[in-house]
C-alpha positions in Angstrom: 13.2 2.4 -14.8 14.2 3.6 -11.4 13.0 1.3 -8.6 13.7 2.4 -5.0 14.3 -0.3 -2.4 11.3 -0.7 -0.1 12.5 -0.8 3.5 9.5 -2.9 4.6 9.7 -6.0 6.9 7.1 -7.9 4.9 8.8 -7.2 1.6 12.4 -7.6 2.6 12.2 -10.5 5.1 9.1 -12.5 4.1 8.1 -12.1 0.4 11.6 -12.0 -1.2 13.3 -15.5 -1.0 16.9 -14.3 -0.6 15.8 -11.6 1.9 14.0 -14.2 3.9 17.0 -16.5 4.0 19.4 -13.8 5.0 17.1 -12.5 7.8 16.8 -16.1 9.1 20.6 -16.3 9.1 20.7 -13.0 11.1 18.2 -14.3 13.6 20.1 -17.6 14.0 23.2 -15.6 15.1 21.2 -14.0 17.9 20.4 -16.5 20.7 17.3 -14.6 21.7 15.8 -14.7 18.2 16.7 -18.2 17.1 13.7 -19.7 19.0 11.4 -17.4 17.1 12.5 -18.8 13.8 12.2 -22.3 15.1 8.6 -21.6 16.2 7.7 -20.2 12.8 9.2 -23.4 11.2 7.2 -25.6 13.6 4.0 -23.8 12.8 4.7 -24.2 9.0 5.1 -27.9 9.6 1.9 -28.0 11.6 -0.1 -26.5 8.8 0.8 -29.3 6.4 0.3 -32.1 8.9 -2.4 -34.6 8.1 -5.7 -33.9 9.9 -5.5 -37.0 12.1 -2.1 -35.8 13.5 -3.0 -32.2 14.1 -3.8 -32.6 17.8 -0.5 -34.3 18.6 1.6 -31.8 16.6 -0.3 -28.9 18.2 0.4 -30.1 21.8 4.0 -30.5 20.9 4.3 -26.9 19.8 2.3 -25.6 22.9 4.6 -27.5 25.2 7.9 -26.5 23.6 7.3 -22.8 22.7 4.2 -21.5 24.6 4.9 -22.9 28.1 6.7 -20.4 30.4 9.0 -23.1 31.9 10.4 -24.1 28.4 13.9 -22.9 27.6 12.7 -21.7 24.2 9.5 -20.0 25.5 8.2 -17.3 23.1 7.6 -14.5 25.6 6.2 -12.0 23.0 3.0 -14.1 22.7 0.6 -12.8 25.3 -0.9 -15.0 28.0 -4.4 -14.4 26.8 -3.5 -15.4 23.3 -1.8 -18.6 24.6 -4.9 -19.5 26.7 -7.2 -19.0 23.7 -4.9 -21.1 21.5 -4.8 -23.9 24.1 -8.6 -23.8 24.4 -9.1 -24.2 20.6 -6.6 -27.0 20.6 -8.6 -29.0 23.2 -11.9 -28.4 21.3 -10.9 -29.1 17.7 -7.5 -28.4 16.2 -7.5 -26.7 12.8 -4.9 -25.5 10.3 -5.2 -21.9 11.4 -4.8 -22.7 15.1 -1.5 -20.7 15.6 -2.3 -17.9 13.1 -2.7 -15.2 15.8 0.5 -16.4 17.5 2.5 -16.2 14.3 1.2 -12.7 13.7 2.4 -11.7 17.2 5.9 -13.1 16.5 6.1 -11.2 13.2 4.9 -8.0 14.9 7.9 -8.3 17.3 10.4 -9.2 14.6 9.4 -6.2 12.5 10.5 -3.9 15.4 13.9 -3.8 17.0 15.3 -7.0 15.4 14.4 -5.8 11.9 16.1 -2.4 12.5 19.2 -4.2 13.8 19.2 -6.4 10.7 19.2 -3.3 8.5 22.4 -2.0 10.1 24.3 -5.3 9.8 26.3 -7.3 7.2 23.4 -9.6 6.3 21.5 -6.7 4.9 24.6 -5.5 3.1 24.8 -8.9 1.5 21.1 -8.5 0.5 22.0 -5.2 -1.2 24.6 -7.0 -3.2 22.1 -9.5 -4.4 19.6 -6.8 -5.3 22.2 -5.0 -7.3 23.0 -8.1 -9.2 19.2 -8.8 -9.7 18.8 -5.3 -11.3 21.5 -5.7 -13.9 20.4 -5.3 -17.6 18.9 -8.3 -19.3 19.5 -8.9 -23.0 19.2 -11.7 -25.5 22.8 -12.6 -24.5 21.6 -13.5 -21.1 20.0 -16.7 -22.6 20.6 -19.5 -25.0 17.7 -20.2 -27.4 16.6 -23.7 -28.3 13.7 -25.3 -30.2 10.3 -23.8 -31.0 7.7 -25.1 -28.6 4.6 -23.4 -30.1 3.0 -20.2 -31.2 1.5 -17.3 -29.4 -0.7 -14.5 -30.7 2.2 -12.3 -31.6 5.1 -14.7 -32.2 6.7 -18.0 -31.4 7.4 -19.6 -28.0 10.7 -21.3 -27.7 12.8 -23.0 -25.0 15.6 -21.0 -23.5 18.3 -21.3 -20.8 19.9 -18.7 -18.6 23.6 -18.9 -19.4 24.7 -18.0 -15.8 22.7 -20.6 -13.9 21.5 -23.3 -16.4 17.9 -22.7 -15.5 15.4 -23.6 -18.3 12.5 -21.3 -19.3 10.1 -20.7 -22.1 10.6 -17.5 -24.0 7.4 -16.0 -25.5 8.4 -13.6 -28.3 6.0 -10.7 -29.2 7.1 -9.3 -32.5 7.1 -5.5 -32.4 5.7 -5.0 -35.9 3.0 -7.6 -35.4 2.0 -5.9 -32.1 1.8 -2.5 -33.8 -0.1 -3.7 -36.8 -2.8 -5.3 -34.5 -2.7 -2.4 -32.1 -1.9 -4.9 -29.3 0.3 -2.7 -27.1 -2.2 -2.4 -24.2 -3.0 -6.2 -24.3 0.7 -7.1 -24.3 1.6 -4.7 -21.5 -1.4 -5.8 -19.5 -0.4 -9.5 -19.7 3.2 -8.6 -18.7 2.1 -6.5 -15.7 -0.3 -9.1 -14.4 2.3 -11.9 -14.7 4.7 -9.7 -12.9 2.3 -9.1 -10.1 1.2 -12.7 -9.5 3.6 -15.1 -7.7 1.8 -18.5 -7.5 2.8 -22.1 -7.7 -0.2 -22.7 -9.9 0.2 -19.8 -12.4 3.1 -19.5 -14.9 5.7 -17.1 -13.4 7.4 -14.3 -15.3 11.1 -14.3 -14.6 12.4 -11.8 -17.1 11.1 -9.2 -19.6 13.4 -7.7 -22.2 13.5 -6.5 -25.7 15.5 -7.3 -28.9 15.7 -5.3 -32.1 12.6 -7.0 -33.4 10.7 -8.4 -30.5 9.6 -8.1 -26.9 10.3 -11.2 -24.9 8.6 -12.7 -21.8 10.7 -15.4 -20.1 8.2 -17.7 -18.3 8.1 -21.0 -16.4 8.8 -23.9 -18.8 6.1 -26.6 -18.9 7.3 -29.7 -20.6 4.3 -31.9 -19.9 1.9 -30.6 -22.5 -1.5 -29.1 -22.0 -4.7 -30.6 -20.6 -6.4 -30.7 -24.0 -3.6 -33.0 -25.3 -3.9 -35.3 -22.3 -7.7 -35.4 -22.3 -8.0 -36.3 -26.0 -4.7 -37.8 -27.1 -3.7 -40.2 -24.3 -6.1 -43.2 -24.8 -9.8 -42.9 -24.1 -11.1 -39.2 -23.8 -11.3 -37.9 -20.3 -9.7 -38.8 -16.9 -10.5 -40.9 -13.9 -12.2 -38.8 -11.3 -9.3 -38.9 -9.0 -7.0 -37.3 -11.6 -9.6 -34.7 -12.5 -10.1 -33.8 -8.9 -6.3 -33.2 -8.4 -6.1 -30.9 -11.4 -9.3 -29.1 -10.4 -7.9 -28.5 -6.9 -4.6 -27.0 -8.3 -6.6 -24.9 -10.8 -8.8 -23.6 -8.0 -5.6 -22.6 -6.0 -4.4 -20.8 -9.1 -7.7 -18.9 -9.4 -7.6 -18.1 -5.7 -4.1 -16.5 -6.1 -5.3 -14.5 -9.1 -8.5 -13.4 -7.3 -6.5 -12.4 -4.2 -5.0 -9.7 -6.5 -8.5 -8.9 -7.8 -7.6 -10.3 -11.2 -10.3 -12.2 -13.2 -8.8 -14.7 -15.7 -11.7 -15.1 -18.2 -10.2 -17.7 -20.5 -10.2 -21.0 -18.6 -10.0 -23.9 -21.0 -7.9 -27.1 -21.4 -5.4 -25.5 -23.8 -4.4 -23.0 -21.2 -3.7 -25.5 -18.4 -0.1 -26.8 -18.7 1.7 -29.7 -17.0 5.3 -29.5 -15.7 7.9 -32.3 -15.6 6.5 -33.6 -12.3 2.8 -33.6 -13.3 1.7 -30.4 -11.5 -0.3 -27.9 -13.5 -0.2 -24.1 -14.0 -2.6 -21.6 -15.5 -1.0 -20.0 -18.6 -1.7 -17.3 -21.2 -3.0 -14.3 -19.2 -3.7 -12.2 -22.3 -7.4 -11.8 -21.5 -6.9 -11.4 -17.7 -7.8 -8.0 -16.2 -7.5 -6.4 -12.8 -10.9 -5.3 -11.5 -10.9 -1.9 -9.7 -11.6 -2.2 -6.0 -15.4 -2.3 -5.3 -16.2 -2.1 -9.0 -17.4 -4.5 -11.8 -16.3 -4.8 -15.4 -17.9 -5.6 -18.7 -16.4 -7.4 -21.8 -17.5 -10.1 -24.2 -14.1 -11.9 -24.3 -13.1 -15.6 -23.9 -13.4 -18.8 -26.0 -16.6 -20.1 -27.5 -18.2 -22.8 -25.3 -16.4 -21.6 -22.2 -17.7 -18.1 -21.7 -20.2 -17.6 -18.8 -23.8 -16.4 -19.5 -23.1 -13.0 -18.0 -20.2 -12.6 -20.4 -22.3 -13.6 -23.4 -25.0 -11.2 -22.3 -22.5 -8.4 -22.0 -23.5 -7.8 -18.4 -21.2 -6.3 -15.7 -19.4 -9.0 -13.7 -16.6 -9.6 -11.2 -14.8 -12.9 -10.6 -17.8 -15.1 -11.5 -16.7 -16.1 -15.1 -13.7 -18.0 -13.6 -15.9 -20.3 -11.5 -18.1 -21.0 -14.6 -14.9 -21.9 -16.5 -13.8 -24.2 -13.6 -17.1 -26.0 -13.9 -16.6 -26.4 -17.7 -13.1 -27.8 -17.1 -14.2 -30.4 -14.4 -17.0 -31.5 -16.7 -14.6 -31.9 -19.7 -11.9 -33.7 -17.7 -14.4 -36.4 -16.5 -16.7 -36.6 -19.6 -14.1 -36.3 -22.3 -16.0 -33.5 -24.1 -17.1 -29.9 -23.3 -20.5 -29.5 -21.6 -22.1 -27.6 -24.5 -20.5 -29.0 -27.6 -19.7 -32.6 -28.6 -16.2 -33.6 -29.6 -15.4 -32.7 -33.2 -19.0 -31.4 -33.6 -19.3 -28.8 -36.3 -21.7 -26.2 -35.0 -22.0 -22.4 -35.4 -20.9 -20.1 -32.6 -24.4 -18.8 -32.3 -25.7 -22.3 -31.5 -23.1 -22.9 -28.9 -23.9 -19.6 -27.2 -27.6 -20.5 -27.3 -26.9 -23.8 -25.5 -24.8 -22.0 -22.8 -27.7 -19.6 -22.2 -30.7 -22.0 -22.4 -29.8 -25.7 -22.1 -28.7 -27.9 -19.2 -25.6 -30.1 -19.5 -26.1 -33.9 -19.6 -24.3 -36.1 -17.0 -23.2 -39.7 -17.8 -22.4 -42.6 -15.6 -18.8 -41.3 -15.4 -19.8 -38.7 -12.8 -20.0 -39.5 -9.1 -22.7 -37.7 -7.1 -20.2 -35.2 -5.7 -18.7 -34.5 -9.1 -22.1 -34.0 -10.7 -23.1 -31.7 -7.8 -20.1 -29.4 -8.0 -20.4 -29.1 -11.8 -24.1 -28.2 -11.5 -23.3 -25.6 -8.8 -20.4 -24.1 -10.8 -22.5 -24.1 -14.0 -25.4 -22.3 -12.5 -26.5 -19.7 -15.1 -27.3 -17.0 -12.5 -23.9 -15.7 -11.4 -25.4 -14.6 -8.0 -26.3 -18.2 -7.2 -23.1 -19.8 -8.5 -20.7 -21.6 -6.2 -17.7 -19.4 -5.3 -19.4 -16.1 -6.2 -20.3 -15.3 -2.7 -18.1 -13.4 -0.2 -15.9 -16.4 0.7 -14.9 -17.0 -2.9 -12.6 -20.0 -3.4 -12.8 -21.0 0.2 -16.5 -21.9 -0.4 -15.6 -24.1 -3.3 -12.9 -25.9 -1.3 -15.4 -26.9 1.3 -17.6 -28.7 -1.3 -17.8 -32.5 -0.7 -16.0 -33.1 -4.0 -12.8 -31.9 -2.3 -13.5 -33.5 1.1 -10.3 -35.7 0.9 -8.1 -32.9 -0.4 -5.6 -31.4 2.0 -5.2 -28.0 0.4 -2.4 -26.9 2.8 -0.2 -29.8 1.6 -1.2 -29.2 -2.0 -0.2 -25.5 -1.8 3.1 -26.6 -0.3 3.8 -28.9 -3.2 3.7 -32.0 -0.9 1.1 -34.1 -2.7 2.1 -36.4 -5.5 0.3 -35.9 -8.8 -1.7 -38.9 -10.1 0.2 -38.7 -13.5 3.9 -38.0 -14.1 4.9 -37.2 -17.7 7.3 -39.5 -19.4 10.7 -37.7 -19.6 11.3 -39.4 -23.0 8.1 -38.2 -24.5 7.4 -34.8 -26.1 3.9 -33.7 -25.4 3.7 -31.1 -28.1 3.7 -30.8 -31.9 6.7 -31.6 -34.0 8.7 -28.5 -34.9 7.8 -29.0 -38.5 4.1 -29.0 -37.7 4.1 -25.6 -36.1 3.1 -23.0 -38.7 5.5 -20.2 -39.4 4.5 -16.5 -39.0 4.4 -14.5 -42.2 6.5 -11.4 -42.6 4.7 -8.2 -41.4 4.8 -5.6 -44.1 3.8 -1.9 -44.2 4.7 -1.3 -40.5 7.5 1.0 -39.4 8.9 1.3 -35.9 9.9 4.7 -34.7 10.7 6.7 -31.5 7.0 7.0 -30.6 7.1 3.3 -29.6 10.0 3.7 -27.2 7.8 4.6 -24.2 5.8 1.3 -24.6 9.0 -0.7 -25.0 10.6 0.8 -21.9 7.5 0.0 -19.8 7.6 -3.6 -21.0 11.4 -4.3 -20.8 12.0 -4.1 -17.1 14.6 -6.9 -16.8 14.5 -9.4 -13.9 11.4 -10.0 -11.7 12.6 -10.1 -8.1 10.9 -13.2 -6.6 11.4 -15.6 -9.6 15.0 -14.4 -10.0 15.8 -14.9 -6.4 14.1 -18.3 -6.4 16.3 -19.2 -9.5 19.5 -18.2 -7.6 18.4 -20.5 -4.7 17.2 -23.5 -6.8 20.4 -23.5 -8.9 22.6 -23.2 -5.7 24.1 -19.9 -6.9 23.0 -18.4 -3.6 24.6 -21.2 -1.6 27.9 -20.9 -3.6 28.1 -17.1 -3.2 26.7 -16.5 0.2 30.0 -16.8 2.0 31.0 -14.9 5.1 34.2 -14.7 7.1 35.2 -17.2 9.8 33.2 -17.1 13.0 30.6 -14.7 11.5 33.1 -12.0 10.5 33.0 -9.8 7.4 34.1 -11.3 4.2 36.4 -9.1 2.1 33.6 -8.1 -0.3 31.6 -6.8 2.7 34.5 -4.8 4.2 34.0 -1.1 3.2 37.6 -0.3 4.3 39.0 -2.9 1.9 40.5 -1.3 -1.2 38.6 -2.1 -4.4 40.1 -4.4 -7.0 41.7 -2.6 -10.0 39.6 -2.9 -13.1 40.5 -5.7 -15.5 42.2 -4.6 -18.7 40.2 -4.8 -21.9 40.9 -7.1 -24.8 42.5 -4.3 -26.9 44.9 -3.4 -24.0 45.9 -7.0 -23.7 46.5 -7.3 -27.4 48.6 -4.2 -27.6 50.6 -5.3 -24.5 51.3 -8.7 -26.1 52.4 -7.0 -29.4 54.7 -4.6 -27.4 56.3 -7.6 -25.6 56.9 -9.3 -28.9 58.7 -6.3 -30.4 60.9 -5.9 -27.3 62.2 -9.5 -27.4 64.3 -11.1 -30.1 63.3 -14.6 -29.1 61.6 -16.2 -32.1 58.1 -17.3 -31.4 57.6 -21.1 -31.3 54.9 -22.1 -33.8 51.8 -23.4 -32.1 49.9 -26.4 -33.4 46.4 -25.6 -34.8 43.5 -25.9 -32.4 41.2 -28.9 -32.6 37.8 -29.6 -31.2 39.6 -31.0 -28.2 41.5 -27.8 -27.7 39.0 -25.0 -28.0 41.2 -22.3 -26.5 40.4 -20.2 -23.4 39.2 -16.9 -22.3 39.7 -15.2 -19.0 36.8 -14.6 -16.7 36.9 -13.7 -13.0 40.5 -14.8 -12.8 40.0 -18.3 -14.3 40.2 -20.0 -17.7 37.4 -21.6 -19.7 37.2 -22.9 -23.2 35.5 -21.1 -26.0 34.5 -22.3 -29.4 32.9 -20.9 -32.5 32.5 -24.0 -34.6 32.9 -27.7 -34.4 32.8 -27.9 -30.6 33.5 -31.2 -29.0 30.1 -32.9 -28.4 31.1 -33.6 -24.9 30.8 -29.9 -24.2 27.2 -29.7 -25.4 25.6 -31.3 -22.4 27.9 -30.7 -19.4 27.2 -28.7 -16.3 30.0 -26.2 -15.8 32.1 -25.1 -18.8 35.7 -26.1 -18.1 36.2 -26.2 -14.3 40.0 -25.9 -14.6 41.2 -22.7 -12.8 44.1 -20.5 -13.7 47.1 -20.8 -11.4 46.5 -17.3 -9.9 43.6 -14.9 -9.2 41.2 -17.7 -8.5 37.7 -16.5 -7.6 37.4 -16.3 -3.8 33.9 -17.9 -3.8 34.9 -20.7 -6.1 33.2 -24.0 -5.3 32.4 -27.0 -7.5 33.8 -25.3 -10.6 31.8 -22.0 -10.3 33.5 -18.9 -11.5 31.6 -16.0 -10.0 31.6 -13.1 -7.6 29.3 -10.7 -5.9 30.0 -6.9 -6.3 31.8 -5.3 -3.4 29.6 -3.6 -0.8 31.6 -0.5 -1.4 30.3 -0.5 -4.9 26.7 -1.0 -3.9 25.2 1.3 -1.3 21.5 1.3 -0.4 21.1 4.7 -2.1 22.5 3.3 -5.4 19.6 0.8 -5.6 17.2 3.6 -6.3 19.1 4.5 -9.4 19.9 1.2 -10.9 17.9 0.7 -14.1 16.4 -2.7 -14.8 16.2 -2.2 -18.6 17.5 -4.1 -21.5 19.4 -1.4 -23.4 22.8 -1.6 -21.8 25.7 -2.9 -23.8 28.7 -5.0 -22.7 32.0 -3.3 -21.9 35.1 -5.1 -23.0 36.7 -4.7 -19.6 33.6 -5.3 -17.5 34.2 -8.0 -14.8 32.0 -11.0 -14.9 29.6 -11.9 -12.1 29.0 -15.4 -13.3 30.9 -17.5 -15.8 29.1 -19.6 -18.3 27.3 -22.6 -16.9 26.0 -25.4 -19.0 23.0 -27.1 -17.6 20.8 -29.8 -19.1 19.3 -29.1 -22.5 15.5 -29.1 -22.8 13.7 -32.2 -23.9 13.7 -32.4 -27.7 16.3 -29.7 -28.2 19.3 -31.9 -29.1 18.5 -31.7 -32.8 19.0 -28.3 -34.4 19.6 -26.4 -31.2 21.3 -23.1 -31.7 24.3 -22.6 -29.5 26.6 -19.6 -29.7 29.9 -18.7 -28.2 29.5 -18.5 -24.4 28.7 -15.2 -22.9 28.8 -14.0 -19.2 26.4 -12.1 -17.1 28.2 -8.9 -16.4 28.0 -5.8 -14.2 29.0 -2.2 -14.8 32.4 -1.0 -13.8 32.7 -0.2 -10.1 31.3 3.2 -9.3 29.2 3.5 -12.5 25.9 2.2 -11.1 
């Protein structure tokens, strides 16, 4: 795949995390622009301020940035706009008070400052990161751990990025099973939707690659179990209303993010809502999600029995309405401890459940407050046109319901609210590995070249925003984003600096060693056999690290960085805290090259290819100490200089 770099302010300086940080760094080096960044930060803080303190915070921003006598006055915000903002502040401050001012600042920054940024070293550094982001992804990019569960086309297991230590869940889609079930369009649809949506409340796709036998989606790992497990297996069925409200608010935010892309989810149920280590939830399994064409409606009788909306059961045309019906079913089940149209463990035919959905009214017990009962009734309205959330305002209409009157959605969307329940880090909220049924072997299916087009569309490598977020979260960005003293160019950004000679391959080193032995008459001193405490070393980025194939010292299995001891020479210039890594030289990566860098998974490793990152050992996933597969350490690599 050939992906040109989009020279767009919104994409480069706002949406992409590393691009946003580098543009901020650029602005902070320009005295006239530093105040603009400070203003945007202050407005971001204002938007997550509790309602009772909005007036005070708003006045502080007005005084500091929108008063002409202030030393950091934002001159690009017009006087009329300042007057309108001040008037709204005196009447009743709201979260969107400074929205127009923020837009005015961005309009200015996307002009001359942005073009100046494109000509400087900070954008060159961004190109280096983009080049690294687009390197091939293979199975060797990851370590594989225990099986977590099953999907429709294969197993889901825990995995870890070797270079950063970041944990993910790897969803394997077996190629033969996909072909046998004619599931190519469904698998590609899920991948493309996951790639498009970047939400705190929907599982994120970080990588997509292929192996000989499977297509792999590397997703956000969720160790806290699913809502079904917590509703029915953690004491009495159901939750307290406060906990149900918190989960409902996060699910609503996830639906809003999907609907913003005109995507209808269509399979909202407790099994598809997962908890992370901190107790926050994400919507998962987007296999039935579909993008609705602009201004159009779709038709399709898909979903799970008991959760499908009446318009879906009747095979009518619909838009986003089935998701609000599903939200109503979820809120009801979280509070009542059973679904609205079928009792717990009740054995009933599908036709009977469908009849109840279409004809009967749900029953509310004493567990429901008036607000909870009201929102469920409004979401479970059988006429989609009258259903809460199905009007023009969508999720915003649902957010205004009295059920959510005490919920600060801005703080929730910023991840600033504490969940009512935090999973126990010592507990495993999923089935035992032995309880997960194994897939049978697929017979009678042959893979051939006609499948290659589908595989190439699926296996696109790293997804930009999650990949960049990973680099920032694991502090790779912090370790590598080094410039020269006093804001000067670092050697890797200096185009006039001669490139480093390529490292010699393994065979060259072996032949050289043999030649040296033949040229000397000095007898070789016998070396003691290696033990688990002496695993040997291999050279990577001018440093040494241990390697092992069998019987590794257990102390190596859980550490952070694999052998921080450097070689006496050729130490990596960006070495900090034991990292062995480097960014490509800017002379190797020009802007035009980025339009021709494939992000596929078919590249192979060269023996003399320099490593960008050395092996990093982060924490193992919960429950993965027993039987975890661990192979000899591999490095994330780049092509030889000049080959990209």
